[in-house]
Every structure is written in structure tokens, then in C-alpha cells.
C-alpha positions as CSV (number, residue, x, y, z in Angstrom):
1,M,90.3,98.2,102.5
2,Q,93.1,97.1,100.6
3,A,92.2,92.9,99.1
4,Q,94.5,90.4,100.6
5,K,95.1,87.1,99.4
6,S,92.7,84.3,100.5
7,L,93.6,81.0,102.3
8,Y,91.8,77.6,102.3
9,S,92.9,74.5,103.9
10,Y,92.9,70.6,102.4
11,R,94.0,67.7,103.1
12,I,95.3,64.5,101.1
13,E,92.9,61.7,100.9
14,P,93.5,58.7,100.2
15,Q,92.0,58.5,96.4
16,E,94.4,61.6,95.9
17,V,97.5,59.3,96.0
18,D,99.2,57.2,93.4
19,F,101.5,54.2,95.1
20,T,104.2,56.4,96.4
21,L,101.5,57.5,99.3
22,R,101.8,61.3,97.3
23,A,99.4,63.5,96.2
24,T,99.4,62.9,92.0
25,I,99.8,65.9,90.1
26,P,95.8,66.1,88.7
27,A,94.9,66.2,92.8
28,L,96.8,69.3,93.6
29,G,95.5,70.5,90.0
30,S,92.5,69.8,91.0
31,A,92.8,71.5,94.6
32,V,93.8,74.2,92.9
33,L,91.1,74.2,90.5
34,N,88.3,74.1,93.1
35,T,90.2,76.4,95.3
36,A,89.1,79.0,91.8
37,G,86.1,77.9,92.0
38,T,85.1,78.3,96.1
39,D,87.0,81.8,96.3
40,A,85.2,83.1,93.5
41,H,81.8,82.1,94.5
42,G,82.1,83.5,97.6
43,K,83.1,86.8,95.8
44,G,80.2,87.0,94.2
45,F,81.2,86.3,90.5
46,G,81.9,82.4,90.4
47,V,79.5,80.2,87.5
48,D,76.0,80.4,89.6
49,A,76.0,84.1,89.6
50,L,77.6,84.0,85.9
51,N,74.9,81.3,84.5
52,A,72.3,83.4,85.2
53,D,73.3,86.2,82.7
54,N,74.0,82.7,81.0
55,H,77.7,83.0,81.1
56,S,80.5,81.0,82.5
57,W,83.6,80.6,83.5
58,V,86.3,78.8,81.0
59,L,89.7,78.3,81.8
60,S,92.5,79.4,78.9
61,R,95.6,78.8,80.2
62,I,97.5,77.6,83.8
63,A,101.4,76.3,84.3
64,F,101.6,74.6,87.6
65,E,105.2,74.0,89.4
66,F,105.8,71.5,92.2
67,D,108.6,71.2,93.7
68,S,107.5,68.2,96.2
69,R,104.4,66.5,96.7
70,P,102.9,66.1,99.8
71,A,102.4,62.4,102.1
72,Q,99.3,61.0,102.3
73,Y,97.1,62.5,105.5
74,A,99.2,65.9,104.8
75,D,97.7,69.5,105.2
76,Y,98.2,72.0,103.7
77,T,96.6,75.4,102.3
78,V,96.0,76.7,98.5
79,A,97.1,81.0,98.7
80,T,95.0,82.2,96.0
81,W,94.4,86.1,94.7
82,I,93.7,87.8,91.5
83,S,96.6,90.2,90.2
84,D,94.6,91.6,87.1
85,Y,91.4,91.6,84.8
86,G,91.7,92.7,81.3
87,R,88.9,92.3,78.3
88,V,89.7,89.3,77.6
89,L,91.6,87.5,80.5
90,S,91.9,87.3,83.9
91,T,94.7,86.2,86.1
92,R,94.2,83.9,89.2
93,N,97.8,83.1,91.0
94,F,97.8,80.0,93.4
95,V,100.1,78.9,96.2
96,L,100.4,75.6,98.0
97,S,101.7,75.8,101.5
98,D,102.4,72.9,103.8
99,A,101.3,72.6,107.2
100,E,104.8,74.3,108.6
101,G,104.2,77.2,105.4
102,H,106.8,76.0,103.7
103,E,105.8,76.9,100.1
104,F,105.8,73.6,98.0
105,G,104.1,75.0,94.7
106,R,102.3,77.6,92.7
107,A,100.2,78.2,89.8
108,V,98.8,81.0,87.5
109,S,95.5,80.7,85.7
110,Q,94.0,82.9,82.7
111,W,90.1,82.5,82.2
112,A,88.2,83.7,79.9
113,M,84.4,83.9,80.1
114,I,81.8,82.6,77.1
115,D,78.0,83.2,76.7
116,L,76.6,79.2,76.5
117,A,74.6,80.0,74.2
118,S,77.0,81.1,71.6
119,R,80.2,79.5,73.3
120,A,81.9,82.7,72.4
121,A,84.7,84.4,74.4
122,V,82.8,88.6,76.2
123,D,84.3,91.1,77.1
124,L,85.2,90.7,80.8
125,S,86.4,94.0,82.0
126,W,83.1,94.9,83.4
127,V,83.6,92.0,85.6
128,G,86.8,93.6,87.2
129,D,84.9,97.3,87.2
130,A,82.0,95.6,89.7
131,H,84.5,93.7,91.4
132,A,87.9,95.7,91.0
133,D,88.4,95.4,95.8
134,A,89.1,91.6,95.1
135,I,92.5,92.9,92.6
136,V,95.8,92.0,95.0
137,D,98.4,94.2,93.6
138,V,100.9,91.0,94.4
139,P,102.7,89.1,90.9
140,P,101.9,86.0,89.8
141,P,104.4,83.6,91.4
142,A,105.6,82.1,88.6
143,A,106.0,82.5,84.6
144,M,102.8,82.9,82.9
145,P,101.3,79.9,81.3
146,R,103.4,79.5,77.9
147,K,102.1,78.9,74.4
148,I,102.8,75.5,72.7
149,R,102.8,75.9,69.2
150,A,104.0,73.3,68.0
151,V,103.8,69.1,68.3
152,E,104.9,66.2,66.5
153,P,103.8,63.6,68.1
154,S,105.2,60.2,68.2
155,V,102.5,58.4,69.9
156,V,99.1,58.4,68.9
157,C,96.6,57.1,71.0
158,E,92.4,57.5,70.4
159,H,89.4,58.4,73.5
160,K,86.2,58.8,73.0
161,V,84.6,61.4,75.5
162,V,82.6,59.6,78.5
163,Y,79.8,61.0,80.5
164,S,82.8,60.8,83.7
165,D,84.9,63.2,81.5
166,I,82.5,65.8,81.2
167,D,81.5,69.3,83.9
168,F,78.6,72.2,84.5
169,N,80.4,73.3,81.3
170,R,79.2,70.0,79.5
171,H,82.4,69.6,78.1
172,V,85.6,67.9,79.1
173,N,87.0,68.7,82.9
174,T,90.7,70.6,82.5
175,M,91.9,67.3,84.9
176,R,90.7,64.5,82.5
177,Y,93.1,66.4,80.4
178,I,95.5,66.1,82.4
179,E,95.4,62.9,83.1
180,M,94.9,61.9,79.6
181,M,98.1,62.9,78.6
182,L,99.9,62.3,81.6
183,D,99.2,58.8,81.3
184,M,101.2,58.3,77.8
185,L,104.3,58.4,80.5
186,P,106.1,55.7,81.9
187,V,105.1,55.2,85.4
188,E,108.8,56.0,86.7
189,R,108.6,59.4,85.3
190,L,105.6,60.2,87.0
191,T,106.5,58.9,90.1
192,S,109.4,60.7,90.2
193,E,110.3,63.1,93.2
194,A,111.6,66.1,90.9
195,P,110.4,69.3,91.5
196,V,108.0,69.3,87.7
197,R,106.7,72.4,85.5
198,L,103.0,71.6,83.5
199,D,101.8,74.1,81.4
200,V,98.2,73.7,79.6
201,H,97.0,75.8,76.5
202,F,93.3,75.1,75.9
203,L,92.0,76.2,72.2
204,R,88.9,74.6,71.8
205,E,85.9,72.8,73.5
206,C,85.7,69.3,73.4
207,R,82.4,67.1,74.0
208,L,80.3,63.8,74.8
209,G,80.5,61.3,72.7
210,Q,83.9,63.4,70.1
211,T,86.9,61.0,69.9
212,L,89.7,62.6,70.5
213,T,93.0,61.8,69.6
214,V,96.7,61.7,72.4
215,G,100.0,62.3,71.1
216,A,103.5,62.5,72.7
217,E,106.4,64.0,71.9
218,F,109.1,62.7,73.9
219,R,111.9,65.2,75.8
220,D,115.3,64.2,77.9
221,E,113.6,65.4,80.6
222,G,109.6,65.4,79.7
223,A,107.5,65.8,77.1
224,L,104.8,67.8,74.9
225,F,101.1,67.2,74.0
226,E,98.8,67.8,71.6
227,I,94.8,66.9,72.1
228,G,92.9,67.0,69.1
229,S,88.6,66.7,68.1
230,G,88.6,65.6,65.0
231,E,90.0,66.7,61.0
232,G,93.1,68.6,62.4
233,A,91.6,70.7,64.8
234,V,93.6,71.2,67.7
235,A,91.7,71.4,71.2
236,V,94.7,71.0,73.8
237,R,98.3,71.7,74.1
238,A,101.1,70.7,77.2
239,A,104.2,70.5,77.9
240,V,105.3,68.6,81.0
241,E,109.1,68.9,82.7
242,W,110.7,67.5,85.4
243,K,113.8,69.6,86.8
């Protein structure tokens, strides 16, 4: 039997909206990543299964596109599927639709597997072989995540990594990075109803106690971001663009 997309239901809760009473970008992003974890767990290759071999999933790159942001209490669904497994990266896709079935968002993510002892990437092609029946022959719904090669920040702030920033892999949670970066933008931009695309490229882990530098290079319709983890090391780069 050919693999099918998996569908998960959500509702926009009060803690997920801003003062416009529409879901925030991080709230929608959290739903996307929660869907990835839930689906992988249900198919037998979630973090819990990998931890038995001292491995875990880490996000390498992700791109989000949101045409609009649903209102508080709105019901919506997230469809997800894996379109390929490579030796280093696996591609997982998402489409977000409202209660009437109208698509309002999409995401494309690329994941690596790491050894929790060495923190180095491991060959994940065996997952593709063992779970070939999970691959869906449908292409990604948006352009692949872009690499952001250089950022020239005009504004820089510092952030010390604390307990509430850390996830189950003992490094900074993806959405915390996104919140740090978006918080540097004018609130008028963040509450805009224009469609938005956000690309995030993860280069290295950030850990508890580190002091990060968060820099922004502002553009006419968006911004480039760079998070440094000390001594010139770049941890995350991102680009956001309103259309």
C-alpha cells in the first residue's frame, strides 16, 4: 500500500495569538514541529525510539510560508509527509489548511540525525531503508529552505541562554531562536496581514549558559538575521520576507 500524507487537527488557543487575535508565526511554527514529532513517533522513528541507540533528530533547515494567520479559536489541520531520505538529511513537508480546507500555509524542513555522545551527524540512510513505506511520492509544497550565506547586522543585542530556552536535546529550542530574531522587528511589521516567508538555517548548537549575539540586517520587505554563539561562531542564520 502506497504511503499517504498524515493529517493532524489543531485549534488556535488564546496563548497562541497576539493583540490582533491572530496566531503568531512562532505559534504556527510550533504546531508544524509538533506535527513532525508526533508523526515520527507514530511511525516508529521518533526521538524516543532513536534515544534507545543514543541518537536524536535535529533540525538543519526549515522554510515556512504563511499566506495568512488564523484567528483565535479557529480550527485547522496540518498535513505532513516525508518526500525523501538522504544519507545526511531527510525532507519532511507540511501543508496547513483551515476548517473549510483552504490552504493558508506550508513548510519544508530538512532533518539530520546526531549521536548524542559525540553530537556529530550520523548516516541516516538506514532509516529510509527500514521505513521506506513512510516515504510519500509527492514533492515539497514550497521552495526548499535557502542558505543564508552572509549577514551584515545593523542592530545587535545579547541573549543569555536560560532554562526556558532549552529543549529535549539540551540545546536552544527552534522557536526560541525564531522569537529572538522576530522580536527585533517593528511590531507593525509583525502584525501585518501580508503573506510572509521565513527561512532558518541552523549551523551549530547553542547550550545552556552561553551568551548569544542576535543581529538583524533590515531590508525593505523583511530582514536577515544572524545569531552568534561566541568567538565569531555563527549558530543560526535566517531571512524573513513579507510579500
